[in-house]
Structure formats: C-alpha cells, structure tokens
C-alpha positions in Angstrom: 0.0 0.0 0.0 1.6 3.2 -1.1 1.0 6.4 0.8 0.9 9.9 -0.8 3.3 12.5 0.6 2.3 16.0 1.4 4.5 18.8 2.8 3.5 21.7 5.0 4.5 25.0 3.3 7.1 25.7 6.0 8.8 22.4 5.1 9.2 23.3 1.5 10.8 26.5 2.6 13.3 24.8 4.9 14.3 22.3 2.2 15.8 25.1 0.2 18.3 25.8 2.9 19.6 22.2 3.2 23.0 21.1 1.7 22.5 19.4 -1.6 24.0 16.1 -0.4 21.6 15.9 2.6 18.7 17.0 0.4 19.2 14.0 -1.8 19.4 11.6 1.1 16.2 13.1 2.6 14.3 12.8 -0.7 15.3 9.1 -1.0 14.1 8.5 2.6 10.8 10.2 2.0 10.2 8.0 -1.1 10.9 4.9 1.0 8.5 6.1 3.6 5.7 6.3 1.1 6.3 2.7 -0.1 7.1 1.0 3.2 6.3 2.6 6.5 8.7 1.7 9.4 7.2 0.1 12.6 5.0 2.8 14.2 6.0 1.7 17.7 9.6 2.6 17.0 9.0 5.9 15.2 6.3 7.4 17.5 7.4 10.4 19.4 6.9 10.7 23.1 4.1 12.9 24.4 0.5 13.5 23.6 0.8 13.9 19.8 0.5 12.0 16.5 4.0 12.7 15.4 6.5 10.2 14.2 10.2 10.7 13.4 12.8 9.1 11.2 16.5 9.7 11.2 18.8 10.5 8.3 22.3 11.1 9.6 22.1 14.4 11.6 18.7 15.3 10.2 15.2 14.3 11.2 11.9 14.1 9.5 8.8 14.7 11.6 5.6 13.4 10.1 2.0 12.3 10.7 0.3 9.3 9.3 -3.3 9.6 8.0 -4.4 6.0 7.3 -7.9 7.0 6.3 -6.7 8.8 3.2 -3.3 7.0 2.8 -1.4 10.2 3.4 1.9 11.0 5.1 2.0 14.7 6.1 5.6 15.9 6.6 5.5 18.4 9.5 9.1 19.4 9.8 12.6 18.6 8.4 15.8 19.8 10.0 19.0 19.3 11.8 18.7 17.3 15.0 20.0 20.2 17.2 17.1 22.4 16.0 14.3 20.2 15.0 12.6 19.7 18.4 12.6 23.3 19.3 9.1 24.9 18.8 7.7 21.6 17.7 4.8 22.0 20.2 3.6 25.1 18.4 2.8 23.2 15.2 
C-alpha cells in the first residue's frame, strides 16, 4: 500500500536551505516512507501527539500518518539540534 506524501509550506521553505547532499538523502528516505512505513511503535514520538520521526544522519523528518486517506504529512525537516525546538507550536 503506497501512501501519498504532502508537505507543509514551511517544510518546502526549509528544504531550500539544506545542503545538496543531505537533500538527496532526505528525498530518498521520503520516497521509501511512502512505499514502506517503518514500525510505528519505534518511530512514534513521546508525548500526547500524533508525530513520528525518522533519522537521516544528523537530520530528522517529523511526520504524521493519516491512514484513512493514505497520506503522510511531513510536518518538519531539519538538523537534530534544532528540529525539536518549537515543535509543540505546530
């Protein structure tokens, strides 16, 4: 079952600032997410939210899974030192 990928507008903006090498790795990982979701128990973030995360080197992808419409909504992409800041405001 293949999921569709949708980005929040802020994610598209943050992708422009990433180094080209990391951007390619992140794009490949997002394509893999759409085809084969990892175990939800291992990717679920702590707390009272619906967020999941996946690691790509020093970068993280924060996303939500919407099974009813087969959609993965990418919430935020960024370096691990900055990604968790202001995440609760989303």
